[in-house]
DRENKEDREN-286839 format. One record per atom (N, C-alpha, C): residue in three letters; x, y, z. Coordinates in Angstrom, 1 decimal, always signed. Each point is the difference from the previous one (the first is absolute). Layout:
<atoms>
ALA,X,Y,Z
...
</atoms>
This chain:
<atoms>
MET,+11.6,+48.0,+69.6
MET,+0.3,+1.0,-1.1
MET,-1.4,+0.4,-0.8
LYS,-1.3,-1.1,+0.0
LYS,-0.7,+0.9,-0.4
LYS,-1.2,+1.0,+0.8
LYS,+0.6,-0.1,+0.8
LYS,-0.9,+1.3,+1.0
LYS,+0.9,+1.2,-0.7
ARG,+1.2,+0.2,-0.2
ARG,+1.1,+0.9,-0.5
ARG,+0.0,+0.0,-1.7
VAL,-1.1,-0.4,-0.2
VAL,-0.1,-0.1,-1.7
VAL,-0.9,+1.1,-0.2
LEU,-1.3,-0.4,+0.8
LEU,-1.0,+1.1,+0.1
LEU,+0.4,+1.2,+0.5
ALA,+0.3,+0.4,+0.9
ALA,+0.7,+0.8,+0.8
ALA,+0.6,+0.8,-0.6
VAL,+1.3,-0.3,-0.7
VAL,+0.7,+1.4,-0.9
VAL,-0.9,-0.6,-1.0
PHE,-0.9,-0.4,-0.5
PHE,-1.2,+0.1,-1.4
PHE,-0.8,+1.0,+0.3
ALA,-0.7,+0.2,+1.5
ALA,-0.9,+1.0,+0.5
ALA,+0.5,+1.6,-0.1
VAL,+1.3,-0.2,+0.4
VAL,+0.6,+1.4,+0.3
VAL,+0.3,+0.1,-2.0
ALA,+0.5,-0.4,-0.9
ALA,+0.9,+0.0,-1.1
ALA,-2.1,+0.9,-1.2
VAL,-0.6,-0.8,+0.6
VAL,-1.3,+0.0,-0.9
VAL,-0.2,+1.5,+0.6
MET,+0.1,+0.4,+1.0
MET,-0.9,+1.1,+0.7
MET,+1.1,+1.1,-0.3
ALA,+0.9,-0.1,+0.1
ALA,+1.1,+1.0,-0.8
ALA,+0.4,+0.4,-1.2
ALA,-0.6,-1.3,-1.2
ALA,-0.4,+0.3,-1.2
ALA,-0.9,+1.4,-0.3
ALA,+0.2,+0.0,-1.2
ALA,-1.4,+0.9,-0.5
ALA,-0.8,-0.9,-0.5
ALA,-0.8,+0.4,+0.8
ALA,-1.4,-0.4,-0.8
ALA,-0.5,-0.1,-1.7
GLY,+0.1,-0.8,-0.4
GLY,-0.7,+0.2,-1.8
GLY,-0.5,-1.0,-0.3
ALA,+0.2,-0.3,-0.9
ALA,-0.6,-1.5,-1.0
ALA,+0.9,-0.3,-1.0
TYR,+0.7,-1.4,-0.4
TYR,+0.5,-0.7,-0.5
TYR,-1.4,-0.4,-1.5
GLN,+0.7,-0.1,-1.2
GLN,-0.5,-0.9,-0.9
GLN,-0.6,-1.3,+0.3
ASN,-1.3,-0.7,-0.3
ASN,-0.4,-1.1,+0.0
ASN,+0.1,-0.3,+1.6
GLU,-0.3,+0.5,+1.0
GLU,-0.2,-0.3,+1.6
GLU,-1.0,-0.6,+0.0
GLU,-0.1,-1.1,+1.1
GLU,-0.5,-1.1,+0.4
GLU,-0.5,+0.2,+1.0
PRO,-1.2,-0.3,+0.6
PRO,-1.0,+0.3,+1.3
PRO,+0.6,-1.8,+0.9
GLY,+1.5,-0.3,+0.0
GLY,+0.1,-1.4,+0.7
GLY,+0.8,-0.8,-1.3
PHE,-0.2,-0.9,+0.0
PHE,+1.5,-0.7,-0.5
PHE,-0.9,-1.2,-0.5
ARG,+0.6,-0.6,-1.1
ARG,-0.5,-1.4,-0.9
ARG,-2.0,+0.1,+0.4
GLY,-0.7,+0.7,-0.1
GLY,-1.7,+0.1,-0.4
GLY,-0.1,+0.2,+2.0
HIS,+0.9,-0.1,+1.1
HIS,-0.4,-0.3,+1.3
HIS,+0.1,+1.4,+0.2
GLU,-1.2,+0.6,+0.2
GLU,-0.7,+1.5,+0.0
GLU,+0.4,+0.6,+1.5
TRP,+0.4,+1.0,+0.4
TRP,+0.4,+0.3,+1.6
TRP,-1.6,+0.4,+0.7
GLY,+0.5,-0.4,+1.0
GLY,-1.5,-0.1,+1.1
GLY,-0.7,-1.3,-0.1
MET,+0.5,-1.1,-0.7
MET,-0.6,-1.4,-0.3
MET,+0.1,-0.4,+1.5
SER,-0.9,-1.0,+0.1
SER,+0.2,-1.5,+1.1
SER,+1.0,-1.0,-0.2
PRO,+0.8,-0.4,+0.4
PRO,+0.7,-1.3,-0.8
PRO,-1.4,-1.1,-0.3
PRO,+0.4,-0.7,-1.3
PRO,-1.2,-0.7,-0.4
PRO,+0.1,-1.6,+0.6
PRO,-0.8,-1.1,+0.7
PRO,+0.2,-0.7,+0.7
PRO,+1.2,-1.1,-0.9
ALA,+0.0,-0.5,-1.3
ALA,+0.9,-0.4,-0.9
ALA,+1.4,-0.1,+0.2
TRP,+0.1,+1.5,+1.3
TRP,+1.5,+0.1,+0.5
TRP,+0.6,-0.4,+1.1
GLY,-1.0,-0.2,+0.8
GLY,+0.1,-0.7,+1.2
GLY,+0.1,+0.2,+0.9
LEU,+1.8,-0.3,+1.4
LEU,+0.1,+1.5,+1.2
LEU,+1.2,+0.4,-0.6
PRO,-0.1,+1.4,+0.5
PRO,+1.4,+0.6,-0.3
PRO,+1.1,-1.0,-0.3
VAL,+0.8,-0.1,-0.3
VAL,+1.2,-0.1,+0.3
VAL,+1.2,+0.3,+1.1
GLU,-0.5,+1.1,+0.5
GLU,+1.1,+0.8,+0.8
GLU,-0.9,+1.2,+0.4
THR,+0.2,+0.7,+1.2
THR,-0.5,+1.6,+0.2
THR,+0.8,+0.7,+0.3
ASP,+0.2,+0.9,-0.8
ASP,+1.0,+1.0,+0.4
ASP,-0.7,+1.1,+0.9
PRO,+1.0,+0.3,+1.5
PRO,-0.8,+1.1,+1.2
PRO,-0.2,+1.2,-0.6
THR,+0.7,+0.7,-1.1
THR,-0.2,+1.6,-0.2
THR,-1.8,+0.4,-0.3
PHE,-0.1,+1.1,+0.8
PHE,-1.2,+0.2,+0.2
PHE,-1.2,-0.8,+0.3
GLY,+1.2,-0.8,+1.1
GLY,-1.7,-0.8,+1.1
GLY,-0.3,-1.8,-0.9
GLY,+1.1,+0.6,-1.0
GLY,-0.2,-1.2,-0.8
GLY,-0.7,-0.2,-1.3
ILE,+1.2,-1.2,-0.4
ILE,-0.7,+0.3,-2.0
ILE,+0.8,-1.5,-0.1
ARG,-1.5,-0.4,-0.5
ARG,-0.6,-1.7,+0.3
ARG,+0.7,+0.1,-1.9
LEU,+1.2,-0.9,-0.3
LEU,+0.3,-0.6,-1.5
LEU,-0.4,-0.7,-0.6
TYR,-0.6,-0.2,-1.3
TYR,+0.0,-1.4,-0.1
TYR,+0.3,-0.3,-1.2
GLU,+0.0,-0.9,-0.8
GLU,+0.9,-0.2,-1.2
GLU,-1.8,-0.2,-0.7
ASP,+0.0,+0.1,-1.6
ASP,-0.8,-0.4,-1.3
ASP,+0.5,-1.5,-0.5
PRO,-0.7,-1.1,+0.5
PRO,+1.0,-1.3,-0.8
PRO,-0.1,-0.2,-1.3
GLU,-0.9,+1.2,-0.6
GLU,-0.3,+0.3,-2.0
GLU,+1.3,+0.6,-0.4
ASP,+0.3,+0.6,+0.9
ASP,+0.9,+1.4,-0.2
ASP,+1.7,-0.5,-0.7
SER,+0.0,+0.6,-1.3
SER,+1.0,+0.1,-0.8
SER,+1.4,-0.3,+0.8
PRO,+1.1,-0.5,-0.1
PRO,+1.5,+0.3,+0.9
PRO,+0.4,+1.2,-1.1
LYS,-0.3,+0.0,-1.0
LYS,+0.6,+1.4,-0.7
LYS,-0.3,+1.7,-0.1
LEU,+1.2,+0.7,-0.2
LEU,-1.5,+0.9,+0.0
LEU,+1.6,+0.8,-1.7
GLY,-0.7,-0.3,-0.9
GLY,+0.3,+0.8,-1.3
GLY,+0.7,-1.5,+0.0
CYS,+2.1,+0.0,-0.4
CYS,+0.5,-1.1,-0.3
CYS,+0.6,-0.6,+1.5
ALA,-0.3,+1.1,+1.0
ALA,+0.7,-0.4,+1.0
ALA,-1.1,-1.1,+1.0
LYS,+1.6,-0.3,+0.6
LYS,-0.9,-1.5,+1.0
LYS,-0.3,+0.4,+1.0
LEU,-1.2,-0.2,+1.1
LEU,+0.1,+0.6,+0.9
LEU,+0.1,-1.0,+0.8
GLU,+0.7,+0.4,+1.9
GLU,-0.3,-1.4,+0.9
GLU,-0.8,+0.8,+0.9
SER,-0.8,+0.5,-0.1
SER,-1.6,-0.1,+0.3
SER,-0.5,+1.3,-0.2
VAL,-1.4,-0.4,+0.2
VAL,-0.7,+1.4,-0.2
VAL,-1.3,-0.6,+1.4
GLU,+0.2,+1.3,+1.3
GLU,-0.7,+0.0,+0.9
GLU,-1.0,+1.4,-0.3
TYR,-1.4,-0.4,+0.1
TYR,-1.4,+0.7,+0.2
TYR,+0.4,+0.7,+1.6
GLY,-0.2,+0.9,+0.2
GLY,-0.5,+0.7,+1.9
GLY,-1.3,+0.3,-0.3
PHE,-0.1,+0.1,+1.1
PHE,-2.1,-0.1,+0.3
PHE,+0.2,+0.7,+1.3
TRP,-0.3,+1.2,+0.4
TRP,+0.1,+1.0,+1.0
TRP,-1.6,+0.1,+0.4
GLN,-0.5,-1.0,+1.3
GLN,-1.5,+0.9,+0.5
GLN,-0.8,-0.9,-1.1
GLY,+0.8,-1.1,-0.5
GLY,-1.3,-0.7,-0.7
GLY,+0.2,+0.5,-1.7
ARG,+1.0,+1.0,-0.4
ARG,-0.4,+0.1,-1.5
ARG,+1.1,+0.6,-0.4
LEU,+0.3,-0.6,-1.5
LEU,+1.6,+0.5,-0.4
LEU,+0.5,+1.3,-0.2
SER,+1.4,-0.1,+1.0
SER,+0.2,+1.0,+0.0
SER,+1.2,+0.1,-0.8
ASP,+1.0,-0.8,-0.5
ASP,+1.2,-0.3,-0.3
ASP,+0.3,-1.2,-0.9
VAL,+0.8,+0.4,-0.9
VAL,+1.0,-1.5,-0.5
VAL,+1.3,+0.1,-0.1
ARG,+0.9,-1.1,+0.8
ARG,+1.4,+0.2,+0.0
ARG,+0.3,-1.3,-1.2
VAL,+1.0,+0.3,-0.9
VAL,+0.4,-1.4,-0.8
VAL,+1.7,+0.4,+0.0
ALA,+0.3,-1.2,+0.4
ALA,+1.7,-0.3,+0.5
ALA,+0.8,-0.5,-1.3
PHE,+1.2,+0.5,-0.3
PHE,+0.5,-1.4,-1.1
PHE,+1.3,+0.5,+0.5
ARG,+0.9,-0.8,-0.8
ARG,+1.7,-0.2,-0.3
ARG,+0.6,+0.1,-0.9
GLY,+1.0,+0.8,-0.5
GLY,+1.2,-0.1,-0.5
GLY,-0.4,+1.9,-1.0
LEU,+1.0,+0.3,-0.8
LEU,+0.2,+1.1,-0.7
LEU,-0.9,-0.1,-1.4
ASP,-0.3,-1.2,-0.6
ASP,-0.4,+0.0,-0.9
ASP,-1.7,-0.3,+0.0
ASN,-0.3,-0.2,+1.4
ASN,-1.6,+0.2,+0.1
ASN,-0.2,+1.5,+0.6
TYR,+0.7,+0.7,+0.5
TYR,-0.2,+1.3,+0.3
TYR,+0.0,+0.5,-1.3
LYS,+1.0,-0.2,-1.0
LYS,-0.1,+0.6,-1.3
LYS,-1.3,-0.1,-0.8
CYS,-0.8,-1.1,+0.0
CYS,-0.9,-0.7,-0.3
CYS,-1.2,+0.9,+0.0
ILE,-0.1,+0.2,+1.4
ILE,-0.9,+0.5,+1.2
ILE,-0.4,+2.0,-0.4
LEU,+1.5,+0.2,-0.1
LEU,+0.1,+1.5,-0.2
LEU,-0.7,-0.2,-1.4
ASP,+0.8,-0.5,-0.9
ASP,-0.6,+0.0,-1.7
ASP,-1.3,+0.5,+0.0
THR,-0.8,-1.4,+0.8
THR,-1.8,-0.4,-0.2
THR,-0.3,+1.3,+0.5
PHE,+0.4,+0.8,+1.3
PHE,-0.8,+1.0,+0.4
PHE,+0.0,+1.5,-0.8
THR,+1.6,+0.0,-0.4
THR,+0.4,+1.2,-1.0
THR,-1.2,-0.3,-1.2
GLU,+0.1,-0.8,-0.5
GLU,-1.2,-0.1,-1.3
GLU,-1.5,+0.2,+0.6
LYS,-0.2,-0.8,+1.1
LYS,-1.4,+0.4,+0.0
LYS,-0.8,+1.4,+0.6
PHE,+1.3,+0.3,+0.9
PHE,-0.8,+1.0,+1.1
PHE,+0.9,+1.6,-0.4
ASP,+1.1,-0.8,-0.1
ASP,+1.5,+1.6,-0.6
ASP,+0.9,+0.2,+1.0
SER,+1.2,+0.4,+0.2
SER,+1.4,+0.0,+0.1
SER,+0.0,-0.3,+1.7
GLY,-1.1,+0.9,+0.7
GLY,-0.1,+0.1,+1.2
GLY,+0.7,+0.9,+0.6
THR,+0.3,+0.3,+1.3
THR,+1.1,+0.9,+0.2
THR,+1.1,-1.1,+0.9
GLN,+1.3,+0.8,+0.4
GLN,+0.7,-0.6,+0.5
GLN,+0.9,+1.3,+0.5
PRO,-0.5,-0.3,+1.8
PRO,+0.6,+0.9,+1.1
PRO,+0.8,+0.4,-0.1
ASN,+1.0,-1.1,-0.4
ASN,+1.7,-0.1,+0.3
ASN,+0.7,-1.0,-0.8
LYS,+0.7,+0.9,-0.9
LYS,+0.1,-0.7,-1.2
LYS,+1.4,-1.0,+0.3
SER,+0.1,-0.2,+1.3
SER,+1.0,-0.5,+0.0
SER,-0.5,-1.5,+1.0
VAL,-1.0,+0.3,-0.2
VAL,-1.3,-1.2,+0.5
VAL,-0.9,-1.0,-0.9
GLU,+0.5,-1.2,+0.0
GLU,-1.3,-0.5,-0.8
GLU,-1.5,+0.1,+0.6
HIS,-0.5,+0.8,-0.1
HIS,-1.5,+0.0,+0.6
HIS,-0.9,+1.1,-1.0
ARG,-0.9,-0.1,+0.0
ARG,-0.9,+0.5,-1.2
ARG,-1.2,+0.3,+0.9
LEU,-1.0,+0.9,-0.7
LEU,-1.4,+0.2,+0.9
LEU,-0.3,+0.7,-1.2
TRP,-1.4,-0.4,+0.3
TRP,-1.7,-0.2,-1.2
TRP,-0.9,+0.5,+0.4
VAL,-0.4,+1.5,+0.6
VAL,-0.9,+0.5,+1.1
VAL,-1.4,+0.3,-1.0
GLY,-1.0,-0.8,+0.1
GLY,-1.0,+0.7,-0.7
GLY,-1.0,+0.2,+0.9
GLY,-1.2,+0.4,-0.7
GLY,-1.0,+0.0,+0.5
GLY,-0.9,+0.0,+1.6
VAL,+0.1,-1.8,-0.2
VAL,-0.6,-1.2,+0.8
VAL,+1.3,-0.9,+0.3
THR,+0.8,+0.2,-0.6
THR,+0.8,-1.5,+0.0
THR,+1.7,+0.7,-0.3
ALA,+0.9,-0.4,+1.1
ALA,+1.2,+0.0,+0.1
ALA,+1.2,-1.0,-0.3
ILE,+0.8,+0.2,-0.5
ILE,+1.0,-1.2,+0.5
ILE,+1.2,+0.8,-0.1
VAL,+0.5,-1.4,+0.3
VAL,+1.5,+0.0,+1.0
VAL,+0.8,-1.3,-1.4
LEU,+1.3,+0.6,-0.2
LEU,+0.7,-1.3,-0.9
LEU,+1.4,+0.5,+0.6
HIS,+0.6,-1.0,+0.8
HIS,+1.7,-0.3,+0.7
HIS,+0.8,-0.5,-0.5
PHE,+0.8,-0.2,+0.1
PHE,+1.1,-1.0,-0.5
PHE,+1.3,+0.4,+0.8
ASP,+0.4,-0.9,+0.9
ASP,+1.7,+0.0,+0.9
ASP,+0.5,-1.2,-1.2
PRO,+1.0,+0.5,-0.6
PRO,+1.2,-0.3,-1.0
PRO,+0.7,-0.6,+0.4
VAL,+0.3,+0.1,+1.6
VAL,+0.8,-0.9,+1.0
VAL,-0.4,-1.3,-0.1
GLY,-1.2,-0.3,+0.9
GLY,-0.8,-1.1,+0.0
GLY,-0.6,-0.6,-0.6
LYS,-0.3,+1.0,-1.4
LYS,-0.8,-0.9,-1.1
LYS,-1.7,+0.0,+0.3
VAL,-0.1,+0.8,+1.1
VAL,-1.5,-0.6,-0.5
VAL,-0.7,+1.0,-0.2
GLY,-1.7,+0.5,-0.1
GLY,-0.7,+1.0,+0.3
GLY,-1.6,+0.0,+0.2
TYR,-0.5,+0.9,+0.2
TYR,-1.1,+0.4,-0.2
TYR,-0.8,+0.7,-0.8
VAL,-1.2,-0.5,+0.0
VAL,-1.3,+1.0,-0.3
VAL,-1.0,+0.3,+1.2
THR,-0.3,+0.6,+0.0
THR,-1.0,+0.4,+1.1
THR,-1.1,+1.1,-0.6
LEU,-1.3,-0.4,+0.1
LEU,-1.3,+0.5,-0.6
LEU,-0.8,+0.4,+0.6
VAL,-0.2,+1.2,+0.6
VAL,-0.6,+0.6,+0.7
VAL,-1.4,+0.7,-0.2
SER,-1.2,-0.5,+0.7
SER,-1.2,+1.2,-0.4
SER,+0.5,+1.3,+1.0
LYS,-0.1,+0.9,-0.8
LYS,+0.2,+1.4,+1.1
LYS,-0.9,+0.2,+0.7
GLY,-1.8,-0.3,-0.2
GLY,-1.1,+0.6,+0.6
GLY,+0.4,-1.1,+1.3
ILE,+0.5,-1.1,+0.4
ILE,+0.2,-0.5,+1.1
ILE,+1.1,+0.3,+0.3
LEU,+1.2,+0.4,-0.3
LEU,+0.9,+0.3,+0.3
LEU,-0.4,+0.8,+0.8
ASN,-0.8,+1.1,-0.3
ASN,-0.2,+1.2,+1.0
ASN,-0.8,-0.2,+0.5
GLU,-1.0,-1.4,+0.3
GLU,-0.8,-0.6,+1.1
GLU,+1.1,-0.6,+1.3
GLN,+0.6,-0.6,-0.6
GLN,+1.4,-0.6,+0.9
GLN,+0.9,+1.0,+0.6
ARG,+0.3,+1.1,-0.5
ARG,+0.8,+1.0,+0.8
ARG,-1.5,+0.9,+0.8
ALA,-0.7,+0.1,-0.4
ALA,-1.2,+0.7,+1.2
ALA,+0.0,-1.0,+1.2
TRP,+0.1,-1.9,-0.2
TRP,-0.5,-0.7,+1.3
TRP,+1.6,+0.2,+0.8
GLU,+1.1,+0.0,-1.1
GLU,+1.2,+0.3,+0.9
GLU,+0.0,+0.7,+1.1
ARG,-0.5,+1.5,-0.7
ARG,+0.3,+1.5,+0.8
ARG,-1.5,-0.5,+1.4
ALA,-1.0,-0.4,-0.2
ALA,-0.4,-0.4,+1.0
ALA,+0.3,-0.9,+0.8
GLN,+0.4,-1.3,-0.1
GLN,+1.1,-0.3,+0.7
GLN,+1.3,+0.2,+0.6
ALA,+0.0,+0.7,-0.8
ALA,+1.4,+0.9,+1.3
ALA,-0.4,+1.0,+0.7
LYS,-1.3,+1.0,-0.2
LYS,-0.3,+0.4,+0.8
LYS,-1.2,-0.6,+1.8
LYS,-0.1,-1.0,-0.8
LYS,-0.7,-1.2,+1.4
LYS,+1.2,-0.1,+0.7
ALA,+1.1,-0.6,-0.5
ALA,+0.9,-0.2,+1.0
ALA,+0.7,+0.9,+0.5
ALA,+0.4,+1.3,-0.5
ALA,+0.3,+1.2,+0.7
ALA,-0.7,+0.7,+1.3
GLY,-1.6,-1.1,+0.0
GLY,-1.2,+0.7,+0.4
GLY,-0.4,+1.2,+0.0
THR,-0.3,+0.5,-1.5
THR,-0.2,+1.2,-0.2
THR,-1.8,-0.1,-0.8
PRO,-0.5,+0.9,+0.1
PRO,-1.6,-0.3,-0.4
PRO,+0.4,+0.2,-2.0
</atoms>
């Protein structure tokens, strides 16, 4: 599931027009893109195989809330030892509405590529955000990504594909 989320996210970010949204941050909750995992976070909770391996950590001091929403989890993804993405999971329509309201107030309304799907994008110069909610399963996620590191990951992926095909 997480690999699929990042793959869908990468396509969405590349397809979205580059721009900016108000109050864009270079990371999440004071954790800046490119930083190393703090020693206090201990060992990764999981490794996502996407892009050769993204180690997922949890900040033991992180708040379980985003605006008025109660979160299921917040995982910080480190690719090649650098913070590349943040994955936030939540459940319930009320939590989705809280997060959407928080982001709309802080950033702007974002873009909703398909009006029949609860899926919003905020694409800035440094950070891209996807908010998605599945009304049937009543689960959702927020994915924040460093656009610079995402570009590096895509280049890494292309190089791996060339290697596998035996082309220079």
